[in-house]
C-alpha positions as CSV (number, residue, x, y, z in Angstrom):
1,X,-0.2,0.1,0.2
2,X,1.1,3.7,-0.8
3,X,2.6,5.7,2.3
4,X,0.3,8.4,3.7
5,X,2.7,10.9,2.3
6,X,0.4,13.7,4.1
7,X,1.9,12.5,7.2
8,X,5.4,13.6,6.0
9,X,4.6,17.0,5.0
10,X,7.2,19.5,7.0
11,X,5.5,21.6,9.5
12,X,6.9,25.0,7.9
13,X,4.4,26.1,5.4
14,X,5.5,25.8,1.8
15,X,5.7,29.4,1.4
16,X,8.3,29.7,4.1
17,X,10.1,26.7,2.8
18,X,10.6,28.2,-0.5
19,X,11.1,32.1,0.6
20,X,14.0,33.1,-1.3
21,X,17.2,33.4,0.7
22,X,19.2,35.6,-1.6
23,X,18.3,38.7,-3.9
24,X,18.9,36.3,-6.9
25,X,16.1,34.2,-5.8
26,X,13.7,36.5,-6.0
27,X,10.8,36.2,-8.5
28,X,9.0,39.4,-9.7
29,X,9.6,43.0,-8.5
30,X,12.2,43.3,-11.4
31,X,11.7,47.2,-11.6
32,X,13.0,47.7,-8.0
33,X,15.3,44.8,-7.7
34,X,16.8,44.5,-11.5
35,X,20.4,45.7,-11.8
36,X,20.4,49.3,-11.8
37,X,17.0,49.5,-10.0
38,X,16.3,51.4,-6.7
39,X,16.1,48.7,-4.4
40,X,19.0,46.8,-5.6
41,X,21.5,49.8,-5.3
42,X,20.2,50.1,-1.7
43,X,21.0,46.7,-1.1
44,X,24.6,47.0,-3.0
45,X,25.3,50.2,-1.1
46,X,25.7,48.4,2.4
47,X,23.8,51.1,4.0
48,X,20.3,50.5,5.2
49,X,17.4,53.3,5.0
50,X,13.8,53.4,6.2
51,X,11.4,52.5,3.6
52,X,7.8,51.5,3.0
53,X,6.8,48.8,0.9
54,X,3.4,49.2,-0.7
55,X,1.9,46.8,-3.0
56,X,-1.0,43.8,-2.7
57,X,-0.5,40.6,-0.8
58,X,1.9,38.0,-1.6
59,X,4.2,39.8,-3.8
60,X,7.4,39.7,-1.7
61,X,7.2,42.7,0.7
62,X,8.3,40.4,3.7
63,X,10.8,38.7,1.8
64,X,12.5,41.8,0.9
65,X,12.7,43.0,4.3
66,X,14.4,39.8,5.5
67,X,16.7,39.8,2.7
68,X,17.6,43.5,3.8
69,X,18.1,42.2,7.5
70,X,20.7,39.3,5.9
71,X,22.4,41.4,3.4
72,X,23.4,44.0,6.0
73,X,23.7,41.4,9.1
74,X,21.2,43.1,10.9
75,X,18.9,42.2,13.7
76,X,15.5,41.8,12.5
77,X,12.4,42.4,14.6
78,X,8.9,42.0,13.4
79,X,5.8,43.4,14.4
80,X,2.3,43.0,13.2
81,X,0.4,46.1,13.6
82,X,-2.8,43.9,13.4
83,X,-1.9,42.0,16.4
84,X,0.6,44.6,18.5
85,X,0.9,47.9,19.7
86,X,2.8,50.3,21.8
87,X,4.1,47.3,24.2
88,X,5.5,45.8,21.0
89,X,7.1,49.1,20.1
90,X,8.7,49.6,23.2
91,X,10.2,45.9,23.2
92,X,11.5,46.5,19.8
93,X,13.0,49.9,21.1
94,X,14.5,47.7,23.8
95,X,15.9,45.0,21.8
96,X,17.4,47.6,19.5
97,X,19.3,49.6,22.1
98,X,20.6,46.1,23.5
99,X,21.9,45.3,19.9
100,X,23.5,48.4,19.5
101,X,25.6,48.5,22.8
102,X,24.9,50.4,25.9
103,X,27.3,53.6,24.5
104,X,25.3,53.6,21.5
105,X,28.4,53.1,19.2
106,X,28.0,51.0,16.4
107,X,31.9,50.6,16.0
108,X,31.5,48.9,19.6
109,X,31.9,45.1,19.7
110,X,28.3,44.7,20.8
111,X,27.0,46.9,18.4
112,X,24.7,45.6,15.5
113,X,22.3,47.4,13.4
114,X,18.5,46.6,13.8
115,X,15.7,46.7,11.4
116,X,12.2,46.8,12.6
117,X,9.9,45.4,10.1
118,X,6.0,46.5,10.7
119,X,3.6,44.3,8.7
120,X,0.0,45.9,7.5
121,X,1.7,49.3,9.3
122,X,-1.4,50.9,7.8
123,X,-3.3,49.2,10.9
124,X,-1.4,51.4,13.6
125,X,-3.0,54.8,14.4
126,X,-1.5,57.9,14.4
127,X,0.1,57.8,18.2
128,X,1.4,54.2,17.4
129,X,2.9,55.5,14.3
130,X,4.5,58.5,15.9
131,X,6.3,56.2,18.3
132,X,8.8,55.1,15.8
133,X,9.8,58.6,14.7
134,X,12.4,59.6,17.4
135,X,14.1,56.3,16.9
136,X,14.0,56.4,13.4
137,X,15.5,59.9,13.6
138,X,18.5,58.8,16.1
139,X,19.0,55.9,13.9
140,X,18.6,53.8,16.7
141,X,16.9,51.3,13.9
142,X,15.9,51.1,10.5
143,X,12.0,51.2,9.9
144,X,10.5,48.9,7.2
145,X,6.8,49.3,6.8
146,X,4.5,47.0,4.7
147,X,1.3,47.9,3.6
148,X,-1.5,47.1,1.2
149,X,-2.9,50.4,1.4
150,X,-2.0,53.7,-0.3
151,X,0.6,55.0,2.2
152,X,-0.2,58.5,1.1
153,X,-3.4,58.3,3.1
154,X,-2.6,55.6,5.6
155,X,1.0,56.3,7.1
156,X,1.5,59.6,9.1
157,X,3.2,62.5,7.0
158,X,5.9,62.8,9.5
159,X,6.6,59.0,9.0
160,X,6.2,59.2,5.3
161,X,9.0,61.7,5.2
162,X,11.4,59.7,6.7
163,X,10.7,56.6,4.5
164,X,11.4,55.8,1.1
165,X,8.0,54.4,-0.6
166,X,8.6,51.6,-3.2
167,X,5.6,50.4,-4.9
168,X,5.6,46.6,-5.6
169,X,3.5,45.1,-8.6
170,X,1.3,41.8,-8.6
171,X,3.5,38.7,-9.8
172,X,3.2,38.4,-13.4
173,X,1.8,34.9,-14.9
174,X,5.2,34.4,-16.1
175,X,6.6,34.9,-12.4
176,X,4.2,32.7,-10.8
177,X,4.9,29.9,-13.6
178,X,8.3,29.9,-12.3
179,X,7.3,29.7,-8.7
180,X,5.6,26.3,-9.6
181,X,8.8,25.1,-11.7
182,X,10.6,26.1,-8.7
183,X,8.5,24.1,-6.1
184,X,8.5,21.0,-8.7
185,X,12.1,21.3,-9.2
186,X,13.1,21.5,-5.5
187,X,10.7,18.4,-4.6
188,X,8.7,20.9,-2.1
189,X,5.5,19.2,-3.2
190,X,6.4,15.5,-2.4
191,X,4.7,13.0,-4.1
192,X,3.7,15.6,-6.9
193,X,6.6,15.3,-9.8
194,X,4.9,17.2,-12.7
195,X,1.8,19.7,-13.1
196,X,0.2,19.5,-16.8
197,X,0.1,22.8,-18.4
198,X,-3.5,23.4,-18.5
199,X,-3.4,23.0,-14.6
200,X,-0.8,25.3,-13.8
201,X,-2.5,28.0,-16.1
202,X,-5.7,27.4,-13.7
203,X,-3.7,27.8,-10.6
204,X,-1.8,30.8,-11.9
205,X,-5.2,32.6,-12.7
206,X,-6.8,31.4,-9.4
207,X,-3.4,32.9,-7.6
208,X,-3.9,36.2,-9.3
209,X,-0.8,38.0,-9.0
210,X,-0.4,36.6,-5.3
211,X,2.5,34.0,-4.5
212,X,1.7,33.2,-1.2
213,X,-1.8,32.3,-2.3
214,X,-0.5,30.0,-5.0
215,X,1.9,28.2,-2.4
216,X,-0.8,27.6,-0.2
217,X,-2.7,26.0,-3.2
218,X,0.0,23.9,-4.0
219,X,0.5,22.8,-0.3
220,X,-3.0,21.8,-0.2
221,X,-2.7,19.6,-3.7
222,X,0.6,18.0,-2.1
223,X,-1.5,17.0,0.9
224,X,-4.3,15.6,-1.2
225,X,-2.0,13.7,-3.6
226,X,-0.4,12.0,-0.5
227,X,-4.1,10.7,0.6
228,X,-4.7,9.4,-2.8
229,X,-6.2,5.8,-2.4
230,X,-4.3,4.1,-4.8
231,X,-1.3,1.4,-5.1
232,X,0.6,4.4,-6.5
233,X,0.9,7.7,-5.1
234,X,-0.5,10.4,-7.6
235,X,2.6,12.0,-9.3
236,X,1.0,14.4,-11.9
237,X,-1.5,16.9,-11.1
238,X,-3.9,17.2,-14.0
239,X,-6.7,19.6,-14.6
240,X,-9.4,17.3,-13.9
241,X,-7.9,16.3,-10.7
242,X,-7.2,20.0,-9.7
243,X,-11.0,20.5,-10.3
244,X,-11.9,17.4,-8.6
245,X,-10.1,18.1,-5.2
246,X,-10.6,21.9,-5.0
247,X,-13.9,22.1,-6.6
248,X,-15.4,25.3,-7.4
249,X,-13.1,27.8,-6.1
250,X,-10.9,26.6,-8.9
251,X,-13.8,26.6,-11.4
252,X,-14.4,30.3,-10.8
253,X,-11.2,31.2,-11.9
254,X,-11.0,29.6,-15.3
255,X,-10.1,32.8,-17.5
256,X,-10.0,31.4,-20.9
257,X,-13.0,28.6,-20.3
258,X,-16.8,28.8,-20.9
259,X,-17.8,30.5,-17.6
260,X,-15.6,33.4,-18.1
261,X,-17.4,34.1,-21.3
262,X,-20.8,33.2,-20.1
263,X,-20.0,35.4,-17.2
264,X,-18.8,38.5,-19.1
265,X,-21.8,38.0,-21.5
266,X,-24.4,38.1,-18.7
267,X,-22.8,41.3,-17.9
268,X,-23.1,42.9,-21.1
269,X,-26.5,42.0,-21.5
270,X,-27.3,43.4,-17.9
271,X,-25.9,46.6,-19.0
272,X,-27.9,46.6,-22.4
273,X,-30.7,45.7,-20.7
274,X,-30.7,48.8,-18.1
275,X,-30.6,47.0,-15.4
276,X,-28.0,48.5,-12.7
277,X,-28.3,45.9,-10.1
278,X,-27.9,42.9,-12.0
279,X,-25.0,44.3,-14.0
280,X,-23.0,45.3,-10.7
281,X,-23.9,41.8,-9.8
282,X,-22.3,40.2,-12.9
283,X,-19.0,42.9,-12.8
284,X,-18.6,42.1,-9.0
285,X,-18.6,38.1,-10.2
286,X,-16.1,38.6,-12.9
287,X,-13.8,40.5,-10.4
288,X,-14.2,38.2,-7.7
289,X,-13.9,35.1,-10.3
290,X,-10.2,36.5,-11.1
291,X,-11.1,38.8,-14.3
292,X,-8.5,41.5,-14.9
293,X,-9.7,45.1,-14.1
294,X,-8.0,46.2,-17.2
295,X,-9.6,43.6,-19.1
296,X,-13.0,44.9,-17.9
297,X,-12.4,48.2,-18.5
298,X,-11.9,47.4,-22.1
299,X,-15.2,45.6,-22.2
300,X,-16.6,48.8,-20.6
301,X,-15.4,51.0,-23.4
302,X,-16.7,48.6,-25.9
303,X,-20.2,48.5,-24.4
304,X,-20.6,52.5,-24.3
305,X,-19.6,52.4,-28.5
306,X,-21.7,49.4,-29.1
307,X,-25.1,49.7,-26.9
308,X,-25.0,53.4,-26.1
309,X,-23.1,55.0,-28.9
310,X,-24.6,58.8,-29.6
311,X,-27.6,58.2,-27.8
312,X,-25.3,59.4,-24.4
313,X,-21.6,60.4,-26.2
314,X,-20.8,60.9,-22.2
315,X,-20.9,57.2,-21.6
316,X,-18.0,56.9,-23.8
317,X,-16.0,59.4,-21.8
318,X,-17.0,57.9,-18.8
319,X,-15.7,54.6,-19.5
320,X,-12.5,56.1,-20.5
321,X,-12.0,58.0,-17.4
322,X,-12.7,55.0,-15.4
323,X,-10.1,53.0,-17.1
324,X,-7.6,55.8,-16.4
325,X,-8.5,56.1,-13.0
326,X,-7.9,52.4,-12.8
327,X,-4.5,52.8,-14.2
328,X,-3.5,55.3,-12.0
329,X,-4.9,53.7,-8.6
330,X,-4.9,50.0,-9.2
331,X,-6.9,47.5,-7.1
332,X,-8.9,47.9,-5.1
333,X,-9.4,51.8,-5.3
334,X,-9.8,52.0,-8.8
335,X,-12.4,49.1,-9.0
336,X,-15.0,51.6,-7.5
337,X,-14.5,53.8,-10.6
338,X,-15.2,50.9,-13.1
339,X,-18.3,50.0,-11.0
340,X,-19.3,53.7,-11.2
341,X,-19.0,53.3,-14.8
342,X,-20.9,50.0,-14.8
343,X,-24.1,51.8,-13.3
344,X,-23.9,54.6,-15.5
345,X,-24.0,52.6,-18.7
346,X,-26.7,50.3,-17.4
347,X,-28.8,53.7,-16.9
348,X,-28.0,55.5,-19.7
349,X,-30.4,55.6,-23.1
350,X,-29.5,52.9,-25.4
351,X,-28.6,53.0,-29.0
352,X,-26.6,50.5,-31.2
353,X,-27.3,52.8,-34.5
354,X,-23.8,53.5,-34.9
355,X,-22.6,49.9,-34.6
356,X,-25.4,48.6,-36.7
357,X,-24.2,51.6,-39.2
358,X,-20.3,50.5,-39.0
359,X,-21.2,46.7,-39.6
360,X,-23.3,47.4,-42.6
361,X,-21.0,50.0,-43.8
362,X,-18.1,47.6,-43.6
363,X,-20.1,44.4,-45.4
364,X,-21.1,47.0,-48.0
365,X,-17.4,47.8,-49.0
366,X,-16.4,44.3,-48.4
367,X,-18.8,43.1,-51.3
368,X,-18.8,46.3,-53.5
369,X,-16.1,47.6,-56.2
370,X,-13.7,50.2,-55.6
371,X,-15.6,53.2,-56.7
372,X,-13.6,56.2,-58.0
373,X,-14.1,59.5,-55.7
374,X,-16.0,61.8,-57.5
375,X,-13.9,65.2,-59.0
376,X,-15.3,67.6,-57.2
377,X,-14.6,65.8,-53.8
378,X,-11.0,65.6,-54.5
379,X,-8.1,67.4,-53.3
380,X,-6.3,69.8,-55.3
381,X,-3.0,70.9,-54.0
382,X,-1.3,71.4,-57.4
383,X,-1.7,73.2,-60.8
384,X,-2.1,69.9,-62.7
385,X,-4.9,68.7,-60.5
386,X,-6.6,71.7,-60.9
387,X,-6.7,71.5,-64.7
388,X,-8.0,67.9,-64.2
389,X,-11.2,69.2,-62.7
390,X,-9.8,68.2,-59.2
391,X,-12.2,69.8,-56.6
392,X,-14.0,71.8,-59.6
393,X,-17.4,72.7,-58.4
394,X,-17.0,72.0,-54.6
395,X,-19.2,73.7,-52.5
396,X,-17.9,74.8,-49.2
397,X,-20.3,74.3,-46.7
398,X,-19.4,77.1,-44.4
399,X,-20.2,79.4,-46.8
400,X,-23.4,78.2,-47.5
401,X,-26.6,79.3,-45.6
402,X,-26.8,77.5,-42.3
403,X,-23.6,76.0,-43.0
404,X,-25.0,73.3,-45.0
405,X,-24.8,72.7,-48.9
406,X,-28.3,71.7,-49.5
407,X,-28.5,69.3,-52.7
408,X,-24.6,68.4,-52.7
409,X,-23.7,64.9,-53.1
410,X,-21.0,63.2,-51.4
411,X,-20.9,59.6,-52.8
412,X,-19.4,57.9,-55.8
413,X,-21.3,58.4,-58.9
414,X,-24.3,56.2,-59.5
415,X,-24.4,55.3,-56.0
416,X,-27.5,55.6,-53.8
417,X,-27.5,57.0,-50.4
418,X,-27.4,53.5,-48.5
419,X,-29.0,54.8,-45.3
420,X,-26.5,52.8,-42.9
421,X,-27.0,55.2,-39.7
422,X,-30.6,55.1,-38.6
423,X,-30.8,57.3,-35.2
424,X,-33.2,55.3,-32.6
425,X,-35.8,57.3,-30.6
426,X,-33.8,57.5,-27.5
427,X,-31.8,60.0,-25.8
428,X,-29.4,62.7,-27.7
429,X,-30.5,60.6,-31.0
430,X,-33.9,62.0,-31.0
431,X,-32.3,65.4,-31.6
432,X,-29.9,63.8,-34.1
433,X,-32.8,62.2,-36.0
434,X,-34.6,65.6,-35.8
435,X,-31.6,67.5,-37.5
436,X,-31.1,64.8,-40.3
437,X,-34.7,64.8,-41.3
438,X,-34.4,68.7,-41.4
439,X,-31.5,68.2,-43.7
440,X,-33.2,65.9,-45.6
441,X,-35.9,68.6,-46.6
442,X,-33.3,70.8,-47.5
443,X,-31.8,68.4,-50.0
444,X,-35.2,67.7,-51.4
445,X,-36.0,71.2,-52.0
446,X,-33.1,71.7,-54.0
447,X,-33.9,68.3,-56.4
């Protein structure tokens, strides 16, 4: 019978066992850690400085802080702002004083730098954050704060002015796939020797840029593989087995699968159907299911053009603004702007008249011959072109009554007006339809 490998799973979590021990082992954040980048320069300088690491969960904030302590041979003190308070801060100050030496001389034999790492620093209130200031000023210790929230709003300006801010990004799909490869290569998953490419894709989509989430999921798979009731332990993770073991929580993150496209279809149809609640529901389902907010922003821009169009031209501007806000703020703050856009698009008047006209014109051009441009519509930048009657008899609309050259023809010779654009009786297109009818009457009077 197979050995129960689950009993052999180390007590130390996989995320901790695979935590990088050197700067070269760090995956991701190369905009900070690559050659010539700010944090790499800080490491190579040999002089630690206080800083705040701002980024989403599982992107390496704690790892970078620990590597700094190792690189500078510093005593490392960790404080959790979720669980700690002023008492923990005082204890850190006492420890730093002891490590530095009674005389306060770093050259003393007993002297050693101290790095105080505060996880979730935004959870500390103003007075708690202020407690660090005199000791950062005196150089008793180097302060490193980690936060998932914008430090501009969550960290005291006094502390912020004494610390460099480094912005960490979610890990890319390539970064997460490298982490899976490292886990397999180091035999950290015990029975699991390989993971099928489609299963890796699903795991990476589920992790959504969070290395800790990915590694915790891999650890769950290792336990499940060790518990398989078979004569031979499971050595390959297939997509089917992954879904069987982890169930719906993985199925929801099938970014390229049928459910993903079914859900985006439901969102699009809810917006088209002018139901703001349903639109918000499907929008949040997409985000919760791991959809990339930038993808969602692109879809909203498409909806503004396809389903609202000229019935409310502000909708397109709203969608573009929401996309820009997300680009500047990221998640989660920027997602609110996208949600605001979703509601606006849902309640806006609807028209697909431009979308229909676009497709009809596209199909017409594809099937029609290449008709020559009438002479009166051609440009005549040279004398020769003028002698060939380019631009002859063209009527400049601005010089005509009401700025409209009634009876003028802008189509190729022999082509009837196809009537691609037909405004609907909603929103601004009501006024557009009235304007077009007025112009048609002026044209008819000239015939």
